[in-house]
N, C-alpha and C positions, 0 to 999 in steps of 0.2 A: 298656637297650633292645636294644643290639647283642648283648649276651651272651644275652638271651632269644631273639633271632632266631637266633643261631648254635645255641643249644640245640635249638630247634624244627627247624632244618635237619638237625642231627645225628640227631635222633630219626627224621625222615623218611627219611634215608638208611639208618638201621639197620633200620627196620621195613618199608619199602616200596622196591622198586626203581622205576626210571623208567617201566617198562611198566605197572606197577600204578597208579602215580600218573596216568599218561595215561588209563587206563580210568576212574579215579574222576573226573577233571576233565572227561571227556567227558559226564558225566551232569549237570553243574551248569549253571546259567544264566549269562548274561554278567556280571551284577553280582557274583555269588559268585566267578566266575573272576577278576575284577579284584581283589576283596578278598583272595583267596588269594595272588595274585601280589604284593600289597603286604605280605603277612605274612611271607614268607620267600623268599629268593633261589632256593631249590630249585624253586619253582613257576614262576618267570619263563620259562624256556625253553619249558615246556609251554604256558603261557598265551599265548605268541606263535605257537603253531601255527595255521596258516591253516585246516587241516581242522576243528579244533575250532570255530573261529569260523564256518566255513561251516555246520556243523551247527546252531549256535546261531541263526544268521540264518534258516536254513530253518524252524526251529521257530517263530520269531517272525513271519517274513514268508514264507508258503508260495510266493509268486511267485519267490523266489530259487532255487527248484528248477529254474526254466526256464533253458535253456542261453543264451538271449539275454541274460537279466538277469545270469547269472553272468559273462558276457563283459564286460558294462558295469561290474560291480563290480570285477572284476580290473583293468580299465583305469584305474579310479579310485584304486587303491592296495590293494585286497584287502578281504576280509570283516571283518577286524579294524577297519580304518578305517571301513568302512560302518556297523558296529554302533556304534562310538564316536560317530559324528556323527548317526546317525538314531534311536538308542534314546532319548537325552535329548530332551525336548520344549522348544520355545521358551517362554521365560518372561519376563514383563515385571516388573521389580523397581522401577519408578518409580511414585510415587503418581499417581492419575488426578485432575488438577486442570484444570478447564475454565472459561473465562470466557465466559458467554453473550453478552456485548456485543462480545467480540473473540475469537470462537472460531476464526476462520480457516477455517470450513467454507464450502463453495461449493455453490450451487444447480446444477441440471442445466444451465442455459443457460451457466454459466461454464465448463463443460467445453470449450467451443469457443473460448476465449480464445486468440487467435493468439500473443500475446507469451509466455504460459505454454507453449503448444505448442512454440514454437521453443526455449525454454529447456530443456524436458524432453527434446526430441530431441537437444540438445547433451549433456545428461547421459547419454543412452542411446547415445551414439556408439559405445561399445565393447560394446553389448549387443544381442542379437537374440532374437526369440522362438524361433528355431531352436536357440539355445544350451541350452534347458531340456528335461529329460527328466522325465516323471512315472512313478513306479512306485507302483501303487495296489493295496492288498489289502483285501478284506472277509472277515472271519473270524467264525465263529459257533461257540462252544464249542470253540475250538481247531482247528476244521476250516475249510479254505478254502471260501468260498462263491463267490469269483471274484477274478480279478486282471486287471490291464491295464497295458500300457506305452504311453505316449504320447510320441512323439518330436516335440519342438517344441510349440507351442500351436495346437491346431486352430482354423482360421478366422482366424488372425492376418493372413495375407496381407501386404499392403504396410503397413509401419509408419507411413507417411504418410497412409494412407487410412482406411477404415471402422473398422478395429480400434483405431486410436489414440484416436478421439473417442467411441466408444460404450462402454457399460458392459461391463467385463471379465467373462468367464464361461468356464469350462472344463467341458464336458460329457463326463464319462468314460463315461456310460451313459445312454441315453434310449430306452426301448422302449415298445411298445404293450401295456399291461396287459390289454387285451381279447383278445389273441391268445394263448390258453393253450398251443396246440401249440408256437408259437415260443418261449414263455417256458419251457416244460418241456424242450424239446429243441434249442433254437437257440443255446445257449451263454450265455443270460442267467443272472443270479444268482438262485438259488432256495433258500429256507430251508424245510426241511420235517422235518428229524429233530430229535426232542426237544422239539417245541413242544406245549404243552397244547392240548387239544381245545376249540374254541369251540362251545358248545352253542347259544348265541344271542347276538346283538349286545347285547341288553339286559343279559344277565348279564355280558358282557365289559365293558360300560360301568360296571357297579357294582364288580366285583372286580378288573378289569384284570390277570388272570393272564397272558394272552398278551403284553400290553404289558410287564409286568415281566420275563417270561422273555426277551424279545428285548432289552430295555434292559440287563439284567444281563450278557448274554453276547455281544452284538454288538460287534465291534471294527473300526475303520477306520484304515488308515494311508495317507497320501498324501505320498510322498517326492518332493521336487523336487530335481533335480540340475542344476547349471550345468556343462556339459561344458567350457566355456572356462576356468573357474577351479578345477574339481574340488571345489567346495563343494556341500554337500547338507544337507538338513534335512527332518524330518517336520512338515508343516504341520497335520496332523490331530491330534486330541487322544487318539487310540486309543480311549478310552471316550466315550460320548455326554455332551455338555455340557447339552443341552436337547432338547426334543421336543414334538410335538403328537399327541394321540390323536384318531382319527376326524376327520381333516381332509384334504380338504374333505368327505369322505363317511365313512360308518361303516366301510368296508373299508380306509381309507387311514391310514397312520401315517408320521410324519416324525421323523427323528432328526438332530440337528445336532451335528457334530464341528467342532473348529476351534481357533484359537489367537489370541492378541493379539500383533500384530507391530509392531515399531518402524517408524514411517513415515520416509521419506526427508526430509531437512531442507528440500528444495525444495518439498515438498507442503503446507507450512503446517499440518501435523497432527502430533500427538505420537505417536499410535498408530493402528493400523488393525486391524479385526477380520477374520480369515480365516474364512469360513463354508463348511464342507464339509457338504452336505446329502444325506442318504440317504432316499429315499422308497420305501415298501413298500406293496404291495396284498395283502390277504387273498384267497387264491385258492380254497381248498377249500370244498366245500359244507358247510353248517352241519348236521352230523349227529353223533350221539354216537359212532358207530362209526368215524368218519374223523378222522385227525389233521389239524391245521391246516398250511397252507403259505403262505409269504410269497414274493411275487415282488418283487425289487428293481427298481423302474421308473425310478429316476433317481439318479445320483450326480454331483454338480456342486460346483464351487468358485467363490466370488466374494469380493471384498473390499469392505468398507463402512466409512464413517467413523462418528464418534460420533452424527451425526444420522440415520444409517441410509441415506445416499446411497451408491450403488455407484460405485466408482472406475472410470475408463476404462482403456483398454489401456495407454497410456503411463505413467499413474500406477502401475498394477499391476506393470508390469515393473520400475519403480524399487523398489517394495515387495518384490518377489521378490529383487531384487539385494541389498537391505539385509537381508532376513530370513535369508538363508543364512549370514550372518556374525554373527548376533545371539546373545545369551546363551541358554544352555540349562540345563536341570536334569534330573537323573535321578530327582528326587522328583516323580512325576507328581501327587501330592496338592497340592503347591505350585502346580503349573500350573493345576489345577482351581480353587484358591482365587483365583489371579490373574484367571482368566476370570470367576469369580463377582463379584469386586470391580469388574471392568470393566462387567459387566451392571448392577450396582447404580449405579455412577457414571453410566452412560448413561441409566438411568431417571430419576435425579435431574436430569441435564442437560436431558432433554426436558421434564420437569415445570417446571423453572425457565424454560426457553425459552417454554413455553406461557403461564406467568404473566407473563413479560416482554412477550410479544406481546399478552396480554390488557390489560395496562396501557397499551400503545401504542394499542390499539383504543379503549379507554375515553377516552383523551385526544382521539383523533380525533373520537369521537362528541360529546364535550363542546364541542370547537372548532366542530363543525358546528352544534350547538344555539345556541351564542353567536352564530355568524354569522347563523343564521336569525333570531334575536331582533333582532339589530342591523338586518337588512334590513327586517324588519317594522316596526320603530320608524321607520326612515328613510323608508319609503314611505307609511306610514299615520299 
């Protein structure tokens, strides 16, 4: 192996000088660059060049062209570290096993349990909503539709107040879809190039050409950074995981991105689903001569458990803290399969819970009938 590596390195030195190698490696993606650095020592110095990694990051995340984000990335250790931690996606490698009778899931009223609240606050003693930075990118066909940087968690306020006990939610974008002037010129995210023309909603319902075009090409990245620990991860799935056509009306489309995150041990949950929801509205008039346009009306993030209940602020901060240090994979197909396995397990869990609830209801009804018969016999 070493002899083959030395031979490859000698050939590289004989045929190419370092400047030519640099120009070649500037054209490859991050995965290829890492593979070449592992194949021969001659590529290692070039593969550590920050300018190359900066270019790779700008192609992947258009928001990294902004000076503000460049400064953030450099303060965290540079573009090479940023790519290494944010290109792989979080993956769950544990099987999904849930006990309906002892699931550990909590109803909404249990969010306000004072004992749990005190314990979680103790766990969060070294964590604040202000520690987190969100870098968000929406890309369509390789072109940036929009990006945003969020310092802290909007609306978090006092950790002991409203934020702690209410369902956690981060709204990156929330605009009025009826205001077309603001949508087209006010800095909102608009998709209009390369979309197939919608002749009629009825035809779109049948063939779904517009839906498939957006589904195949839309990409979302939601990177969370902990400034205190310098840890970071992409919580979105890059590609859509699920979606809904024509909901709640004919012009609306919903795309769901996300990941399956490990839950903090104090939450009595094995895993939590991160939901990144992108909502779009069809803007253009339905005419053959006009191309279609999509306005992104909402981009948000929430966490939910296996039963579909949303986590509150304190619980979500613990999930964020745990997720940034969780296992990741460069094989995005495995991440998709893990997400699909979770959805399947969640569906089976809910069905079994309904069956279990049905058995309990039946027993209650039978007990009621027996009691009624006994009372009738006693009185009459």
